[in-house]
ZAZA-526221 format. One line per 2 residues: number of its first residue (from 1); their letters; for each residue x, y, z of C-alpha. Coordinates in nm, 4 decimals, always signed. Example, Ala and Ser with C-alpha at 12.3 -4.5 7.8 and 13.67 -1.06 7.14 Angstrom:
! ZAZA-526221
1> AS> +1.2300:-0.4500:+0.7800 | +1.3670:-0.1060:+0.7140
***
This chain:
! ZAZA-526221
1> XX> -1.2874:+0.2531:+2.3838 | -1.0362:+0.0359:+2.5131
3> XX> -0.7984:-0.1743:+2.3197 | -0.9114:-0.5079:+2.2750
5> XX> -0.8558:-0.8465:+2.0761 | -1.2311:-0.8931:+1.9316
7> XX> -1.2998:-1.0356:+1.6413 | -1.4382:-0.7204:+1.4322
9> XX> -1.5236:-0.7501:+1.1189 | -1.2745:-0.6094:+0.8350
11> XX> -1.5059:-0.3667:+0.5905 | -1.3692:-0.1579:+0.3224
13> XX> -1.4558:-0.0426:+0.0052 | -1.1812:-0.0793:-0.2488
15> XX> -0.9872:+0.2319:-0.3625 | -0.7644:+0.2873:-0.6557
17> XX> -0.4097:+0.2789:-0.7482 | -0.3661:+0.6366:-0.7560
19> XX> -0.3872:+0.6113:-0.3746 | +0.0129:+0.5407:-0.3778
21> XX> +0.2852:+0.6149:-0.0827 | +0.5540:+0.5099:+0.0912
23> XX> +0.5068:+0.2599:+0.3893 | +0.4621:+0.5283:+0.6839
25> XX> +0.7381:+0.4196:+0.9109 | +0.7137:+0.6299:+1.2324
27> XX> +1.0675:+0.7841:+1.3245 | +1.2408:+0.6719:+1.6510
29> XX> +1.2405:+1.0252:+1.7900 | +0.8511:+1.0692:+1.7362
31> XX> +0.7841:+0.7476:+1.8858 | +0.9998:+0.8544:+2.2112
33> XX> +0.7648:+1.1647:+2.2083 | +0.4667:+0.9552:+2.2358
35> XX> +0.6428:+0.7355:+2.4930 | +0.7458:+1.0718:+2.7053
37> XX> +0.3403:+1.1629:+2.6517 | +0.3794:+1.4500:+2.4128
39> XX> +0.1079:+1.4773:+2.1900 | +0.1562:+1.3632:+1.8010
41> XX> -0.0697:+1.4547:+1.5446 | -0.1353:+1.2656:+1.1947
43> XX> -0.3412:+1.3625:+0.8897 | -0.5858:+1.1559:+0.7181
45> XX> -0.4814:+1.1231:+0.3615 | -0.8040:+0.8965:+0.2524
47> XX> -1.1307:+0.8193:+0.4212 | -1.0986:+0.5278:+0.6270
49> XX> -1.4558:+0.3574:+0.6306 | -1.5374:+0.0975:+0.9012
51> XX> -1.7963:-0.0984:+1.0982 | -1.5844:-0.2559:+1.3471
53> XX> -1.5982:-0.0885:+1.7013 | -1.2260:-0.1620:+1.7593
55> XX> -1.1306:+0.0371:+1.4742 | -1.1141:+0.4252:+1.4422
57> XX> -1.3004:+0.6054:+1.1125 | -1.2142:+0.8894:+0.9911
59> XX> -1.2474:+1.1222:+0.6522 | -0.9556:+1.2429:+0.4274
61> XX> -0.8098:+1.5669:+0.6243 | -0.9150:+1.4792:+0.9567
63> XX> -0.6501:+1.5250:+1.2548 | -0.5659:+1.1988:+1.4622
65> XX> -0.3690:+1.2229:+1.7879 | -0.1349:+0.8934:+1.7719
67> XX> -0.1776:+0.7377:+2.0971 | +0.0396:+0.4144:+2.0275
69> XX> +0.2663:+0.3649:+1.6924 | +0.4687:+0.0812:+1.8290
71> XX> +0.3316:-0.1379:+1.5730 | +0.4018:-0.0584:+1.1936
73> XX> +0.0739:-0.1528:+1.0259 | -0.1823:-0.0358:+1.2882
75> XX> -0.1635:+0.2554:+1.5178 | -0.4102:+0.3578:+1.7921
77> XX> -0.5439:+0.6687:+1.7579 | -0.8263:+0.9527:+1.9336
79> XX> -1.0380:+1.1928:+1.7348 | -1.2411:+1.3647:+2.0136
81> XX> -1.3952:+1.0908:+2.2088 | -1.3630:+0.8133:+1.9952
83> XX> -1.0484:+0.5951:+1.9693 | -0.9527:+0.2648:+1.8047
85> XX> -0.6890:+0.1123:+1.5793 | -0.6347:+0.2590:+1.2133
87> XX> -0.3968:+0.1721:+0.9202 | -0.0594:+0.3671:+0.9428
89> XX> -0.0260:+0.3899:+0.5685 | -0.4084:+0.5923:+0.5655
91> XX> -0.1856:+0.8947:+0.7229 | +0.1054:+1.1029:+0.7393
93> XX> +0.2409:+1.2846:+1.0356 | +0.2553:+1.6453:+1.0389
95> XX> +0.5217:+1.8596:+0.8977 | +0.5469:+2.0314:+1.2241
97> XX> +0.4180:+1.8720:+1.5402 | +0.4368:+2.1900:+1.7393
99> XX> +0.2261:+2.3738:+1.4549 | +0.2816:+2.7278:+1.6106
101> XX> +0.2190:+2.8366:+1.2625 | -0.1467:+2.7233:+1.1944
103> XX> -0.2283:+2.8293:+1.5262 | -0.1087:+3.1678:+1.4516
105> XX> -0.2718:+3.1961:+1.1471 | -0.6163:+3.0776:+1.2456
107> XX> -0.5981:+3.2651:+1.5437 | -0.4181:+3.6191:+1.5284
109> XX> -0.6240:+3.7802:+1.8002 | -0.4970:+3.5113:+2.0061
111> XX> -0.1095:+3.5355:+1.8734 | -0.0250:+3.8828:+2.0601
113> XX> +0.3395:+3.7413:+2.1277 | +0.6245:+3.9141:+2.2823
115> XX> +0.9448:+4.0005:+2.1187 | +1.1107:+3.6886:+2.2829
117> XX> +0.8039:+3.4347:+2.1262 | +0.8282:+3.5995:+1.8022
119> XX> +1.2395:+3.5713:+1.7771 | +1.1843:+3.2028:+1.8920
121> XX> +0.9448:+3.1425:+1.5931 | +1.1873:+3.3219:+1.3823
123> XX> +1.4611:+3.0866:+1.4693 | +1.2078:+2.8114:+1.3656
125> XX> +1.1251:+2.9526:+1.0197 | +1.4485:+3.1063:+0.9191
127> XX> +1.5132:+3.4677:+0.8989 | +1.3446:+3.7409:+0.6946
129> XX> +1.0224:+3.5570:+0.5652 | +0.6853:+3.5324:+0.7229
131> XX> +0.6036:+3.1832:+0.8192 | +0.3731:+3.0679:+0.5386
133> XX> +0.6480:+3.1880:+0.2793 | +0.9066:+2.9973:+0.4319
135> XX> +0.7366:+2.7006:+0.4444 | +0.6270:+2.7317:+0.0628
137> XX> +1.0183:+2.7888:+0.0323 | +1.0921:+2.4756:+0.1784
139> XX> +0.8210:+2.2603:-0.0348 | +0.9567:+2.4388:-0.3441
141> XX> +1.3173:+2.3512:-0.2576 | +1.2386:+1.9801:-0.1765
143> XX> +1.0272:+1.9242:-0.5144 | +1.3322:+2.1007:-0.7314
145> XX> +1.5891:+1.9016:-0.4903 | +1.4264:+1.5576:-0.5395
147> XX> +1.3449:+1.6388:-0.8965 | +1.7041:+1.6251:-0.9784
149> XX> +1.8090:+1.3653:-0.7501 | +1.5649:+1.1953:-0.9391
151> XX> +1.6961:+1.2679:-1.3140 | +2.0688:+1.1519:-1.1965
153> XX> +1.8697:+0.8227:-1.0531 | +1.7131:+0.7351:-1.4340
155> XX> +2.0532:+0.8641:-1.5732 | +2.2141:+0.5916:-1.3162
157> XX> +1.9761:+0.2865:-1.4254 | +2.0103:+0.3688:-1.8191
159> XX> +2.3765:+0.4345:-1.8468 | +2.4853:+0.2245:-1.5596
161> XX> +2.2776:-0.0965:-1.6350 | +2.0895:-0.0924:-1.9554
163> XX> +2.3864:+0.0293:-2.1308 | +2.6361:-0.2319:-2.0062
165> XX> +2.3356:-0.5000:-2.0335 | +2.3107:-0.4669:-2.4003
167> XX> +2.6919:-0.4769:-2.4604 | +2.6670:-0.8397:-2.3126
169> XX> +2.4189:-1.0292:-2.6130 | +2.5383:-1.3899:-2.4468
171> XX> +2.3767:-1.2999:-2.1036 | +2.0378:-1.0766:-2.2278
173> XX> +1.8119:-1.0490:-2.4952 | +1.6109:-0.7349:-2.6154
175> XX> +1.3055:-0.9078:-2.4772 | +1.4493:-1.0022:-2.1336
177> XX> +1.5880:-0.6120:-2.1101 | +1.2369:-0.4927:-2.2063
179> XX> +1.0724:-0.6977:-1.9443 | +1.3514:-0.5965:-1.6689
181> XX> +1.3685:-0.2369:-1.7199 | +1.0438:-0.1693:-1.9048
183> XX> +0.9887:+0.1734:-2.0535 | +1.2401:+0.3555:-1.8089
185> XX> +1.4241:+0.4807:-2.1013 | +1.1217:+0.7150:-2.2377
187> XX> +1.0547:+0.8273:-1.8980 | +1.4461:+0.9218:-1.8494
189> XX> +1.3878:+1.1459:-2.1490 | +1.0281:+1.2918:-2.0381
191> XX> +1.1815:+1.3759:-1.7017 | +1.4729:+1.5521:-1.8482
193> XX> +1.2183:+1.7672:-2.0476 | +1.0260:+1.8154:-1.7594
195> XX> +1.3250:+1.9546:-1.5126 | +1.3867:+2.1935:-1.7790
197> XX> +1.0685:+2.3296:-1.7572 | +1.0602:+2.3429:-1.3732
199> XX> +1.3800:+2.4898:-1.3868 | +1.2699:+2.7769:-1.5989
201> XX> +1.0170:+2.8260:-1.3544 | +1.2219:+2.8323:-1.0031
203> XX> +1.3106:+3.1406:-0.8818 | +1.6648:+3.0903:-0.7452
205> XX> +1.6484:+3.4117:-0.5187 | +1.3134:+3.4279:-0.3918
207> XX> +1.1635:+3.0395:-0.3950 | +0.8398:+3.1018:-0.2682
209> XX> +0.7731:+3.3070:-0.5799 | +0.8430:+3.0323:-0.7996
211> XX> +0.5346:+2.9694:-1.0212 | +0.5710:+2.5640:-1.0935
213> XX> +0.2039:+2.4494:-1.1139 | +0.1839:+2.5003:-1.5040
215> XX> +0.4389:+2.2539:-1.5748 | +0.2522:+1.9607:-1.4389
217> XX> -0.0424:+2.0755:-1.6212 | +0.1498:+2.1303:-1.9587
219> XX> +0.2847:+1.7942:-1.9088 | -0.0221:+1.6037:-1.7512
221> XX> -0.0741:+1.3813:-2.0410 | +0.2828:+1.2772:-2.0918
223> XX> +0.3147:+1.1193:-1.7189 | +0.0973:+0.8766:-1.8315
225> XX> +0.3828:+0.7003:-1.9597 | +0.4074:+0.5599:-1.5940
227> XX> +0.1284:+0.3126:-1.6405 | +0.3360:+0.1016:-1.8762
229> XX> +0.5851:+0.1118:-1.6486 | +0.3703:+0.0442:-1.3081
231> XX> +0.1935:-0.2243:-1.5147 | +0.5384:-0.4108:-1.6132
233> XX> +0.6979:-0.3569:-1.2649 | +0.5632:-0.6825:-1.1212
235> XX> +0.7044:-0.8979:-1.4418 | +1.0288:-0.7162:-1.3896
237> XX> +1.0671:-0.8711:-1.0275 | +0.9598:-1.1849:-1.1434
239> XX> +1.2317:-1.1933:-1.4405 | +1.4945:-1.0037:-1.2120
241> XX> +1.4652:-1.2617:-0.9203 | +1.5350:-1.5393:-1.1571
243> XX> +1.8253:-1.3969:-1.2688 | +1.9810:-1.3252:-0.9430
245> XX> +1.9593:-1.7120:-0.8824 | +2.2769:-1.7432:-1.0931
247> XX> +2.5638:-1.6164:-0.9649 | +2.7305:-1.4834:-1.2827
249> XX> +2.4252:-1.2068:-1.3163 | +2.4723:-1.1102:-0.9291
251> XX> +2.8349:-1.0162:-0.9962 | +2.7357:-0.8761:-1.3263
253> XX> +2.4597:-0.6247:-1.1862 | +2.6925:-0.5445:-0.8747
255> XX> +2.9911:-0.4548:-1.1352 | +2.7593:-0.2199:-1.3058
257> XX> +2.6539:-0.0421:-0.9896 | +3.0099:-0.0206:-0.8701
259> XX> +3.1179:+0.1432:-1.2076 | +2.8426:+0.3952:-1.2407
261> XX> +2.9129:+0.4821:-0.8494 | +2.5713:+0.4136:-0.7512
263> XX> +2.4729:+0.4030:-0.3701 | +2.4478:+0.0342:-0.2295
265> XX> +2.1144:-0.0759:-0.3274 | +2.0034:-0.3594:-0.5152
267> XX> +1.8942:-0.3322:-0.8766 | +1.5217:-0.4062:-0.7762
269> XX> +1.5491:-0.1341:-0.5226 | +1.6666:+0.1102:-0.8328
271> XX> +1.3682:+0.0216:-1.0271 | +1.1117:+0.0725:-0.7785
273> XX> +1.1889:+0.4490:-0.7714 | +0.9544:+0.5214:-1.0607
275> XX> +0.6538:+0.3545:-0.9254 | +0.7209:+0.5596:-0.5982
277> XX> +0.7877:+0.8684:-0.7624 | +0.4653:+0.9089:-0.9835
279> XX> +0.3110:+0.8293:-0.6481 | +0.4905:+1.1098:-0.4656
281> XX> +0.3759:+1.4358:-0.6751 | +0.0199:+1.4159:-0.5450
283> XX> +0.1496:+1.4448:-0.2079 | +0.3986:+1.6885:-0.2944
285> XX> +0.1448:+1.9148:-0.4628 | -0.1038:+1.8854:-0.1670
287> XX> +0.1623:+2.0243:+0.0317 | +0.2577:+2.2930:-0.2066
289> XX> -0.1162:+2.4096:-0.2194 | -0.1571:+2.4048:+0.1456
291> XX> +0.1601:+2.6760:+0.1953 | +0.0264:+2.8715:-0.1200
293> XX> -0.1787:+3.2001:-0.0344 | -0.4820:+3.1917:-0.2461
295> XX> -0.3675:+3.5470:-0.3706 | -0.0214:+3.3576:-0.4943
297> XX> -0.0164:+3.3831:-0.8865 | +0.0925:+3.0256:-0.8900
299> XX> -0.2255:+2.9369:-0.6556 | -0.4825:+2.8205:-0.9120
301> XX> -0.1909:+2.6318:-1.1281 | -0.1212:+2.4238:-0.8451
303> XX> -0.4576:+2.3783:-0.7234 | -0.5407:+2.2341:-1.1232
305> XX> -0.1979:+2.0613:-1.0929 | -0.2995:+1.8490:-0.8183
307> XX> -0.6237:+1.7277:-0.9597 | -0.4464:+1.6762:-1.2701
309> XX> -0.1802:+1.4390:-1.1123 | -0.4228:+1.2712:-0.8792
311> XX> -0.6550:+1.1940:-1.2231 | -0.3348:+1.0708:-1.3811
313> XX> -0.2453:+0.8197:-1.0954 | -0.6181:+0.7313:-1.0979
315> XX> -0.5839:+0.6382:-1.4610 | -0.2655:+0.4511:-1.4105
317> XX> -0.4402:+0.2617:-1.1206 | -0.7528:+0.1763:-1.3436
319> XX> -0.5289:+0.0369:-1.5756 | -0.3284:-0.1678:-1.3543
321> XX> -0.6551:-0.3096:-1.2153 | -0.7832:-0.3564:-1.5808
323> XX> -0.4765:-0.5551:-1.6543 | -0.4653:-0.8144:-1.3322
325> XX> -0.8600:-0.8695:-1.4113 | -0.7867:-1.0223:-1.7650
327> XX> -0.6481:-1.3181:-1.6243 | -0.9244:-1.3819:-1.3922
329> XX> -1.1596:-1.3573:-1.7037 | -0.9946:-1.5669:-1.8920
331> XX> -1.0202:-1.8412:-1.6162 | -1.3687:-1.7781:-1.5970
333> XX> -1.4366:-1.8268:-1.9559 | -1.2252:-2.1617:-1.9502
335> XX> -1.4332:-2.2963:-1.6506 | -1.7958:-2.2306:-1.8479
337> XX> -1.9125:-2.5451:-1.9888 | -2.0223:-2.5339:-2.3821
339> XX> -1.8721:-2.2093:-2.4779 | -1.9846:-2.0653:-2.8083
341> XX> -1.8365:-1.7923:-3.0214 | -1.5414:-1.5366:-2.9744
343> XX> -1.3454:-1.5011:-2.6187 | -1.4764:-1.2633:-2.3574
345> XX> -1.1296:-1.0605:-2.4125 | -1.1829:-1.0068:-2.7726
347> XX> -1.4148:-0.7120:-2.6721 | -1.3989:-0.6542:-2.2841
349> XX> -1.1592:-0.6194:-2.0302 | -1.3720:-0.5583:-1.7218
351> XX> -1.6438:-0.7189:-1.5212 | -1.9199:-0.4160:-1.4112
353> XX> -2.1641:-0.6648:-1.2255 | -2.3277:-1.0265:-1.1838
355> XX> -2.6349:-1.1830:-1.0425 | -2.9475:-1.3823:-1.1309
357> XX> -3.2480:-1.2810:-1.3070 | -3.5475:-1.4041:-1.4768
359> XX> -3.5166:-1.3765:-1.8749 | -3.7752:-1.3672:-2.1204
361> XX> -3.7219:-1.3524:-2.4832 | -3.9499:-1.2829:-2.8121
363> XX> -4.0628:-1.5135:-2.9883 | -4.1313:-1.7576:-2.7209
365> XX> -4.1587:-1.5383:-2.4142 | -4.0539:-1.8317:-2.1946
367> XX> -3.9342:-1.7977:-1.8522 | -3.5654:-1.8956:-1.7639
369> XX> -3.3235:-1.8249:-1.4591 | -2.9856:-1.7260:-1.5651
371> XX> -2.6760:-1.6107:-1.4534 | -2.5812:-1.2879:-1.6099
373> XX> -2.2409:-1.1348:-1.6588 | -2.2052:-0.8006:-1.7355
375> XX> -1.9096:-0.6858:-1.8832 | -1.7980:-0.3832:-2.0877
377> XX> -1.9365:-0.3992:-2.4332 | -2.1232:-0.7274:-2.3787
379> XX> -2.3332:-0.9237:-2.1356 | -2.2931:-1.2924:-2.0951
381> XX> -2.5712:-1.5445:-1.9630 | -2.5421:-1.8906:-1.8440
383> XX> -2.7458:-2.1657:-1.7044 | -2.6934:-2.3808:-1.3834
385> XX> -2.6365:-2.7375:-1.3761 | -2.9497:-2.8637:-1.2151
387> XX> -2.7004:-3.1215:-0.9794 | -2.3874:-2.9152:-0.9528
389> XX> -2.5305:-2.5815:-0.8898 | -2.1657:-2.4421:-0.9095
391> XX> -2.1307:-2.5440:-1.2618 | -2.2474:-2.2954:-1.5229
393> XX> -2.3280:-2.3616:-1.8840 | -2.2991:-2.1022:-2.1907
395> XX> -2.6404:-1.9870:-2.3147 | -2.5844:-1.6695:-2.5061
397> XX> -2.4471:-1.2933:-2.5121 | -2.6217:-0.9671:-2.5682
399> XX> -2.3999:-0.6580:-2.7497 | -2.4432:-0.3430:-2.5108
401> XX> -2.2793:-0.1585:-2.7573 | -2.6380:-0.1947:-2.9688
403> XX> -2.8660:-0.2212:-2.6996 | -3.0993:+0.0413:-2.5100
405> XX> -3.2133:-0.0667:-2.1417 | -3.5292:+0.0557:-2.0673
407> XX> -3.6719:+0.0827:-1.7055 | -3.9990:-0.0723:-1.6654
409> XX> -4.3036:+0.0046:-1.4512 | -4.4804:-0.2962:-1.2608
411> XX> -4.7940:-0.3937:-1.4447 | -4.8843:-0.5243:-1.8061
413> XX> -4.6018:-0.5288:-2.0352 | -4.7485:-0.4842:-2.3949
415> XX> -4.4844:-0.6592:-2.5874 | -4.4847:-1.0119:-2.3913
417> XX> -4.8499:-0.9295:-2.3004 | -4.7702:-1.0392:-1.9397
419> XX> -4.7655:-0.8686:-1.6084 | -4.4310:-0.7842:-1.4742
421> XX> -4.2874:-0.6761:-1.1684 | -3.9306:-0.5157:-1.0768
423> XX> -3.8479:-0.5816:-1.4695 | -3.6349:-0.4079:-1.7375
425> XX> -3.6297:-0.4494:-2.1115 | -3.3212:-0.4680:-2.3372
427> XX> -3.4199:-0.3865:-2.7282 | -3.1348:-0.3684:-2.9587
429> XX> -3.1310:-0.0306:-3.1589 | -3.2603:-0.2103:-3.4433
431> XX> -3.5691:-0.3469:-3.3070 | -3.5090:-0.6972:-3.3925
433> XX> -3.3881:-0.8176:-3.0539 | -3.6037:-0.7673:-2.7215
435> XX> -3.5205:-0.9224:-2.3463 | -3.7214:-0.9102:-2.0705
437> XX> -3.5293:-0.9085:-1.7277 | -3.6782:-0.9479:-1.3922
439> XX> -3.5413:-0.9085:-1.0682 | -3.6475:-1.0898:-0.7278
441> XX> -3.6546:-0.7146:-0.5462 | -3.6693:-0.3381:-0.6489
443> XX> -3.3490:-0.2683:-0.4834 | -3.2121:-0.5711:-0.7231
445> XX> -3.3459:-0.4249:-1.0263 | -3.2127:-0.0532:-0.9313
447> XX> -2.8725:-0.2253:-0.8695 | -2.8757:-0.3423:-1.2336
449> XX> -2.9894:-0.0201:-1.3697 | -2.6903:+0.1487:-1.2287
451> XX> -2.4686:-0.1314:-1.3505 | -2.5714:-0.0546:-1.7188
453> XX> -2.5135:+0.2966:-1.6645 | -2.1614:+0.2622:-1.5348
455> XX> -2.1046:-0.0107:-1.8116 | -2.1678:+0.2934:-2.0817
457> XX> -1.9934:+0.5476:-1.9050 | -1.6798:+0.2797:-1.8954
459> XX> -1.6903:+0.2356:-2.2643 | -1.7154:+0.6196:-2.2887
461> XX> -1.4157:+0.6697:-2.0686 | -1.1892:+0.3735:-2.2314
463> XX> -1.2502:+0.5602:-2.5769 | -1.1582:+0.9042:-2.4306
465> XX> -0.8209:+0.7430:-2.2489 | -0.7282:+0.5046:-2.5220
467> XX> -0.7223:+0.2265:-2.3370 | -0.7425:-0.1083:-2.4843
469> XX> -0.5843:-0.4462:-2.4526 | -0.3152:-0.6010:-2.6880
471> XX> -0.3429:-0.8868:-2.8923 | -0.0327:-1.0517:-2.6980
473> XX> -0.2042:-0.9707:-2.3588 | -0.5364:-1.1268:-2.4866
475> XX> -0.3695:-1.4483:-2.6139 | -0.1474:-1.4922:-2.3397
477> XX> -0.4258:-1.4679:-2.0603 | -0.6135:-1.7238:-2.2687
479> XX> -0.3194:-1.9593:-2.2969 | -0.2438:-1.9595:-1.9730
481> XX> -0.6220:-2.0239:-1.8460 | -0.6208:-2.2918:-2.1032
483> XX> -0.2964:-2.4615:-1.9444 | -0.4611:-2.4310:-1.6063
485> XX> -0.8036:-2.5918:-1.7209 | -0.6189:-2.8698:-1.8886
487> XX> -0.4151:-2.9633:-1.5984 | -0.7210:-3.0001:-1.3919
489> XX> -0.6134:-2.7683:-1.1560 | -0.7580:-2.4552:-1.2103
491> XX> -0.5449:-2.1577:-1.0258 | -0.7027:-1.9490:-0.7600
493> XX> -0.7870:-1.6002:-0.8345 | -0.4897:-1.4110:-0.8328
495> XX> -0.4402:-1.1344:-0.5633 | -0.3754:-0.8080:-0.6849
497> XX> -0.0165:-0.7019:-0.7004 | -0.0731:-0.4472:-0.4347
499> XX> -0.2076:-0.6533:-0.1938 | +0.0793:-0.8738:-0.2267
501> XX> +0.3067:-0.5650:-0.0978 | +0.0828:-0.4666:+0.1900
503> XX> +0.0277:-0.8031:+0.4107 | -0.3025:-0.6630:+0.5473
505> XX> -0.3648:-0.7928:+0.9147 | -0.6860:-0.7640:+1.1426
507> XX> -0.6618:-0.4470:+1.3073 | -0.7294:-0.6463:+1.6557
509> XX> -0.4617:-0.8442:+1.5889 | -0.1559:-0.6115:+1.5222
511> XX> +0.1275:-0.8671:+1.5880 | +0.3260:-1.0929:+1.3785
513> XX> +0.3396:-0.8540:+1.1132 | +0.5792:-0.8424:+0.8101
515> XX> +0.9447:-0.6884:+0.9511 | +1.0510:-0.5933:+0.5979
517> XX> +1.0027:-0.2348:+0.4991 | +0.8011:-0.2988:+0.1719
519> XX> +0.6587:+0.0031:-0.0446 | +0.3130:+0.0609:-0.1463
521> XX> +0.1995:+0.0702:-0.4899 | -0.1708:+0.1286:-0.3911
523> XX> -0.3895:+0.2652:-0.1099 | -0.4323:-0.0373:+0.1342
525> XX> -0.7226:-0.2658:-0.0189 | -1.0255:-0.2674:+0.1015
527> XX> -1.3253:-0.5024:+0.1278 | -1.3089:-0.7483:-0.1816
529> XX> -1.5282:-0.6931:-0.4937 | -1.8251:-0.9275:-0.4164
531> XX> -1.8395:-0.9958:-0.8295 | -1.5432:-1.2306:-0.8320
533> XX> -1.6704:-1.3896:-0.5142 | -1.9938:-1.4967:-0.7325
535> XX> -1.7973:-1.5997:-0.9943 | -1.5818:-1.8118:-0.7408
537> XX> -1.8926:-1.9792:-0.6014 | -2.0817:-2.0279:-0.9497
539> XX> -1.7901:-2.1706:-1.1395 | -1.5521:-2.4891:-1.0871
541> XX> -1.2639:-2.3126:-0.9742 | -1.1979:-2.5712:-0.6944
543> X> -1.1959:-2.9196:-0.7388
***
């Protein structure tokens, strides 16, 4: 495939906030290797799904030959006979580009090296240890080293900044400090306890024998405190940027840094570290598992720890996405005419699915075309304006906590005494409320059935994880929506925070990309959900 500038379509599935890592910047020496004709490989961290013939599709774990990495955002790569652009942040460079270790392990019968070759391999890996054990030693040492550095970093923030800020009541109040620093003091206390556990399991004499997987398993629920910090981080950036426009705050924060003898990084850079840290754990554990023999006593714990930390980060991502959605939900409600009853946010925080269905309800059994919006716990339905099809009028809601969904066969329906096609029935558990919903096509009906099942799973998951919105969050979202609506200029739907941090560009146009190095809070955003697109078309967000 030739590198062209076609107008291919960016087609990606949205992926979660777990998939978080630092922006992958290619070291100059590696770029030089590519320029000199050396082969450089990268390993795929996630699936890259694409229908664009200018892009290179791959699955997590695939090894990609990097052909051109001059662009920071998009690299040109090759897998077998396929070539194309791919996002640099979807991959990471191999730890050892030469990979003599893996070849040796994978093909022992071909690795009959002489004394000279074995000696050179020993220089590469270090004396006295088999290759895989030495690599495990390196990973263990890195985990311990970065953890100790992280503790010092948190201590500097808590003692160097927060402690000093609290002394200056003329400059800061507690609400401001809570916004800027979030729950970083709680994180500091937890991380100290976590490091003590790691130190107990760390074998200083023979690091490769260390058994640290259990430490992550013991504290997997404690790591969820990062959710609050990550959710608050955008607010911290906004608050801090306002203060930094005033010279006295600039001088104060710089004085704090110098007094604590911290490295020359601005406060917002320091505050990003916890976000980076929770993202790095799964990557470190994946690397550790890679160099841990299945017979090692730590293998099963490391494997379980990797899955646990992926789940933690997935949960953080999901909560962040839900919090980002509440403003959109509030804006949607404010645009609906003739609204009745309690706010959507009083019970719901996520739009599961939306679409148009024909509704029949007892006792009239009158056929009505309605737009349905399925949220967690409840489903709203609205009527389109006859003249302005983008305007919706509130017509009612259904309590999904007390409804059962019944898949109807095509043919005669007994309750309504009519012939139906592509129908499903919603009946209250008490039996006093029955609704018949008909889709235009069989596939639309199946999609709705899946959506109803997704809604129940979402509710159950929220119960298990304890997710809920605070009253303050609900009130603030509705207040913002009301202000926007009263001003006559409804806000455009806000883009997720991770989309702000990663400015995506079309793969065929890998130029004019941001030069400033930023950090990702999520895997690059893929194709935007059609749910909010549908709402945007059906409600007057634009004048």
